[in-house]
C-alpha positions as CSV (number, residue, x, y, z in Angstrom):
1,M,-2.6,-2.2,-8.8
2,R,-2.7,-5.9,-9.5
3,K,0.7,-7.5,-8.6
4,F,2.4,-10.6,-9.9
5,E,4.0,-13.6,-8.1
6,E,7.0,-12.9,-5.8
7,T,9.0,-15.9,-7.3
8,I,8.5,-17.4,-10.7
9,E,10.2,-20.7,-11.6
10,R,10.6,-21.8,-15.2
11,T,12.6,-24.3,-17.1
12,E,15.0,-23.1,-19.8
13,G,13.1,-22.5,-23.0
14,D,9.7,-21.8,-21.3
15,S,8.0,-18.4,-21.7
16,V,6.9,-16.1,-18.9
17,T,4.6,-13.1,-18.8
18,L,4.4,-10.6,-16.0
19,V,1.2,-8.6,-15.9
20,V,0.3,-5.5,-13.9
21,E,-3.0,-3.6,-14.0
22,V,-2.6,0.0,-12.9
23,T,-4.9,3.0,-12.5
24,G,-4.3,6.6,-11.5
25,E,-4.8,10.2,-12.3
26,P,-2.9,11.4,-14.1
27,E,-2.2,8.2,-16.0
28,P,0.8,6.4,-14.5
29,T,4.0,5.7,-16.4
30,V,5.2,2.1,-16.2
31,H,8.8,1.1,-16.3
32,W,10.0,-2.5,-16.4
33,M,13.4,-3.2,-14.9
34,R,15.8,-6.1,-14.8
35,G,18.1,-5.3,-11.9
36,D,19.1,-1.7,-12.6
37,T,18.5,-1.9,-16.4
38,E,15.2,-0.7,-18.0
39,I,13.6,-3.2,-20.4
40,T,12.0,-1.7,-23.5
41,S,10.4,-3.3,-26.6
42,E,13.9,-3.0,-28.2
43,T,15.6,-5.2,-25.5
44,P,16.4,-8.5,-27.2
45,G,14.4,-11.5,-25.9
46,F,11.7,-9.3,-24.3
47,S,8.5,-7.7,-25.4
48,V,6.6,-4.9,-23.6
49,A,3.0,-4.1,-24.3
50,K,0.1,-2.0,-23.0
51,E,-3.6,-2.4,-23.6
52,A,-5.8,0.0,-21.7
53,N,-4.5,-0.1,-18.1
54,V,-2.9,-3.6,-18.4
55,H,0.9,-3.6,-18.9
56,T,2.8,-6.8,-19.8
57,L,6.4,-7.9,-19.9
58,H,6.9,-11.1,-21.9
59,I,9.9,-13.4,-22.2
60,E,9.4,-15.8,-25.1
61,S,12.2,-18.2,-24.2
62,C,13.8,-18.1,-20.8
63,K,17.6,-18.6,-20.6
64,P,19.6,-19.1,-17.4
65,N,21.2,-15.7,-17.8
66,M,17.7,-14.1,-17.7
67,A,17.3,-15.2,-14.1
68,A,17.1,-12.0,-12.1
69,L,14.9,-9.7,-10.0
70,Y,12.4,-8.0,-12.3
71,N,10.8,-4.8,-11.0
72,C,7.8,-2.9,-12.3
73,R,7.9,0.8,-11.3
74,I,4.7,2.8,-11.6
75,E,4.8,6.6,-11.3
76,N,2.7,9.7,-11.8
77,L,2.6,13.1,-10.2
78,A,1.0,11.6,-7.0
79,G,3.9,9.3,-6.4
80,T,5.7,6.1,-7.1
81,T,5.0,2.4,-6.3
82,S,6.5,-0.8,-7.5
83,C,6.2,-4.6,-7.4
84,R,8.8,-7.2,-8.2
85,S,9.3,-10.8,-8.9
86,R,12.4,-13.0,-8.9
87,L,12.7,-15.2,-12.0
88,K,14.5,-18.5,-11.5
89,V,15.4,-20.5,-14.6
90,K,16.2,-24.2,-14.2
91,R,18.4,-25.8,-16.8
92,E,17.0,-28.9,-18.5
93,F,19.6,-31.6,-18.6
94,L,19.3,-34.7,-20.7
95,K,20.2,-38.0,-19.2
96,V,23.3,-39.6,-20.8
97,K,22.7,-42.9,-22.5
98,F,24.2,-45.1,-25.1
99,A,22.7,-44.9,-28.6
């Protein structure tokens, strides 16, 4: 299993993609979690994809409320493993000035 960074820091509006490459027999099932909530392709603001044995979770535009611990749980009949990453989203403030 190829893991992703432990901590990812992005600025509000940036995109982020988490990628895991998994192998196993039988083929593992991959679950993306944000805290205790599973993320699917229907979850607003997120996209989940699989190509061969590479699984991705993509956030197009990070918002401060998306800062959380993201967990990728991989399981098959032989067992379960996981990897996780904490997403930190920095707000971008504009300096106040006279027009």
